[in-house]
LOVEX-286021 format. One record per residue (C-alpha): residue number from 0; residue in three letters; x, y, z. Coordinates in pm, 1 decimal, decimal comma. Layout:
BEGIN
NUM	ALA	X	Y	Z $
...
END
This chain:
BEGIN
0	MET	10591,5	7484,8	9259,0 $
1	TYR	10570,4	7706,4	9564,3 $
2	SER	10407,7	7541,6	9864,0 $
3	SER	10532,8	7730,3	10172,4 $
4	VAL	10445,9	8099,2	10146,9 $
5	LEU	10554,4	8362,6	10399,8 $
6	ILE	10326,8	8667,4	10406,2 $
7	ALA	10484,1	8972,4	10571,2 $
8	ILE	10230,1	9226,8	10694,2 $
9	ASP	10267,4	9544,7	10896,5 $
10	GLY	9915,7	9621,9	11016,2 $
11	THR	9855,0	9908,2	10773,5 $
12	ALA	9573,4	9921,4	10516,9 $
13	ARG	9811,5	9758,6	10266,4 $
14	SER	9807,8	9440,9	10474,4 $
15	ARG	9452,1	9357,9	10364,0 $
16	GLY	9553,3	9406,1	10000,1 $
17	ILE	9845,6	9168,8	10046,0 $
18	LEU	9612,3	8904,1	10189,3 $
19	GLU	9373,5	8952,0	9895,9 $
20	THR	9662,5	8909,3	9651,2 $
21	VAL	9769,4	8588,8	9823,9 $
22	SER	9415,8	8450,3	9819,1 $
23	ARG	9396,6	8516,2	9442,2 $
24	PHE	9733,2	8363,7	9351,5 $
25	CYS	9752,1	8073,4	9596,1 $
26	GLU	9535,0	7763,6	9622,6 $
27	PRO	9416,3	7620,4	9955,5 $
28	ALA	9502,6	7263,1	9857,8 $
29	ARG	9856,1	7350,8	9743,6 $
30	HIS	9986,3	7624,3	9971,7 $
31	GLN	10068,2	7646,4	10342,3 $
32	LEU	10053,0	8012,1	10445,0 $
33	HIS	10261,5	8167,5	10723,3 $
34	VAL	10168,2	8522,9	10822,8 $
35	LEU	10442,3	8728,6	10987,8 $
36	LEU	10417,0	9059,8	11168,3 $
37	ALA	10736,6	9210,9	11309,4 $
38	VAL	10680,2	9420,9	11622,0 $
39	ASP	10924,5	9707,0	11672,9 $
40	VAL	11144,7	9617,1	11969,6 $
41	ALA	11078,7	9962,0	12118,5 $
42	TYR	10716,1	9851,5	12162,7 $
43	ALA	10772,4	9484,0	12241,5 $
44	LEU	10647,9	9369,5	12579,2 $
45	ALA	10746,7	9055,0	12765,0 $
46	GLU	10442,5	8832,8	12761,2 $
47	ASP	10330,5	8541,4	12973,8 $
48	ASN	10123,9	8297,4	12769,6 $
49	ARG	10075,8	8566,8	12500,7 $
50	ARG	9909,6	8800,8	12751,0 $
51	ILE	10024,6	9146,2	12843,7 $
52	SER	10064,1	9181,7	13218,3 $
53	ALA	9856,7	9437,7	13408,4 $
54	PHE	10182,0	9603,7	13514,7 $
55	ASP	10297,3	9644,7	13153,0 $
56	GLN	9956,2	9781,6	13053,3 $
57	SER	9975,1	10054,8	13316,4 $
58	GLU	10347,9	10131,3	13290,3 $
59	TYR	10380,1	10118,1	12911,6 $
60	PRO	10044,0	10218,1	12761,7 $
61	ALA	10179,6	10295,3	12412,7 $
62	ALA	10365,3	9965,1	12395,0 $
63	SER	10063,8	9783,3	12536,2 $
64	HIS	9840,0	9936,9	12270,4 $
65	GLU	10089,2	9850,3	11995,4 $
66	GLN	10106,3	9489,2	12115,7 $
67	GLN	9727,1	9461,3	12134,2 $
68	MET	9693,2	9601,6	11781,6 $
69	ALA	9955,5	9356,8	11654,2 $
70	ASP	9772,9	9064,7	11817,4 $
71	MET	9440,8	9176,2	11667,8 $
72	THR	9592,3	9235,6	11323,0 $
73	MET	9752,2	8891,9	11322,4 $
74	GLN	9433,3	8717,4	11430,4 $
75	GLN	9231,6	8899,6	11163,6 $
76	ALA	9484,1	8805,2	10894,2 $
77	VAL	9485,6	8437,3	10988,5 $
78	ASP	9104,5	8432,5	11017,2 $
79	TYR	9072,7	8594,9	10672,6 $
80	LEU	9292,2	8330,9	10508,7 $
81	ARG	9130,1	8040,8	10693,8 $
82	SER	8785,2	8167,0	10590,0 $
83	ARG	8903,2	8118,5	10232,1 $
84	GLY	9002,5	7758,6	10300,4 $
85	PHE	9376,8	7801,9	10352,3 $
86	GLN	9590,9	7636,1	10615,0 $
87	ALA	9735,4	7945,1	10779,3 $
88	GLU	9933,9	8021,4	11090,7 $
89	GLY	10049,8	8351,1	11231,5 $
90	ASN	10363,5	8460,1	11409,7 $
91	LEU	10441,4	8786,0	11588,4 $
92	VAL	10815,1	8839,9	11619,3 $
93	ASN	10992,8	9120,0	11802,6 $
94	GLY	11253,6	9275,5	11577,9 $
95	ASP	11321,4	9488,6	11276,6 $
96	PRO	11125,5	9386,8	10965,8 $
97	LEU	11421,4	9309,2	10738,9 $
98	SER	11606,5	9063,4	10959,8 $
99	THR	11281,3	8916,4	11092,3 $
100	ILE	11138,4	8845,7	10745,7 $
101	VAL	11462,6	8695,6	10615,2 $
102	ALA	11514,7	8481,1	10927,5 $
103	GLU	11155,0	8352,1	10927,0 $
104	ALA	11172,8	8269,6	10556,0 $
105	LYS	11484,6	8062,8	10618,7 $
106	ARG	11344,4	7898,2	10932,1 $
107	LEU	11024,4	7799,9	10752,7 $
108	GLU	11209,4	7707,3	10432,5 $
109	SER	10969,3	7935,2	10248,8 $
110	ASP	10939,0	7898,3	9874,8 $
111	LEU	10798,5	8249,4	9835,4 $
112	ILE	10768,2	8571,3	10035,3 $
113	VAL	10475,9	8806,2	9971,5 $
114	MET	10494,8	9159,6	10107,0 $
115	GLY	10387,2	9516,2	10037,9 $
116	HIS	10558,7	9830,0	9919,1 $
117	ARG	10539,7	10175,4	10082,6 $
118	HIS	10577,4	10397,3	9769,8 $
119	LEU	10839,6	10627,4	9917,3 $
120	SER	10968,3	10941,6	9748,7 $
121	ARG	11334,7	10953,8	9649,1 $
122	LEU	11418,9	11158,3	9955,7 $
123	ASP	11228,1	10923,3	10184,9 $
124	ARG	11407,8	10623,8	10030,2 $
125	MET	11743,0	10788,5	10101,8 $
126	LEU	11644,3	10849,8	10464,2 $
127	ASP	11452,0	10524,1	10515,9 $
128	PRO	11545,0	10265,6	10251,4 $
129	SER	11286,9	10026,2	10114,2 $
130	ILE	11244,9	9711,7	10320,7 $
131	SER	11107,8	9518,4	10023,7 $
132	SER	11415,2	9589,0	9809,8 $
133	LYS	11643,9	9477,2	10093,1 $
134	VAL	11439,0	9158,3	10143,4 $
135	ILE	11469,1	9087,1	9770,1 $
136	ASP	11848,4	9116,9	9801,8 $
137	LYS	11880,2	8895,3	10111,5 $
138	ALA	11593,5	8644,2	10110,4 $
139	GLY	11734,2	8363,3	9899,2 $
140	CYS	11387,9	8287,5	9758,5 $
141	PRO	11147,2	8467,9	9525,2 $
142	VAL	10970,8	8774,7	9665,4 $
143	LEU	10634,4	8894,0	9534,8 $
144	VAL	10583,5	9262,6	9612,6 $
145	ASP	10225,7	9390,2	9604,2 $
146	ALA	10286,7	9748,9	9495,3 $
147	ARG	9925,5	9859,6	9454,9 $
148	HIS	9828,0	10195,8	9601,6 $
149	LEU	9554,4	10133,1	9857,3 $
END
């Protein structure tokens, strides 16, 4: 039975649907939930005690905004799961989604990864391949892909 579940979110509207799927399929008494949000390294800011410095806020406003949105998204995700009785923790990691998800799943010894799907056209998939299909190939554990259109 799966007990350690890694939930990969990206901050889009699909993230809420992924959390709803997890709360329907998992049980608070049986599952430890780990929420992961990978922050693009182009927007990653060095933080001191998880706070963005005043200098970074003024010098890198787009990156500062991205970091603030990631922090807020993560907190909302963890709060949502905890409000449903789950033990949940969140982790923001700077890096590309594929390697970050696979590395975190291995580090946490996850029994299951839950993530979304972007519904790309064939051309878009050629130009920007599906992250979920690559995670399926590399994860080493089952991957549940929530492919609902939201």
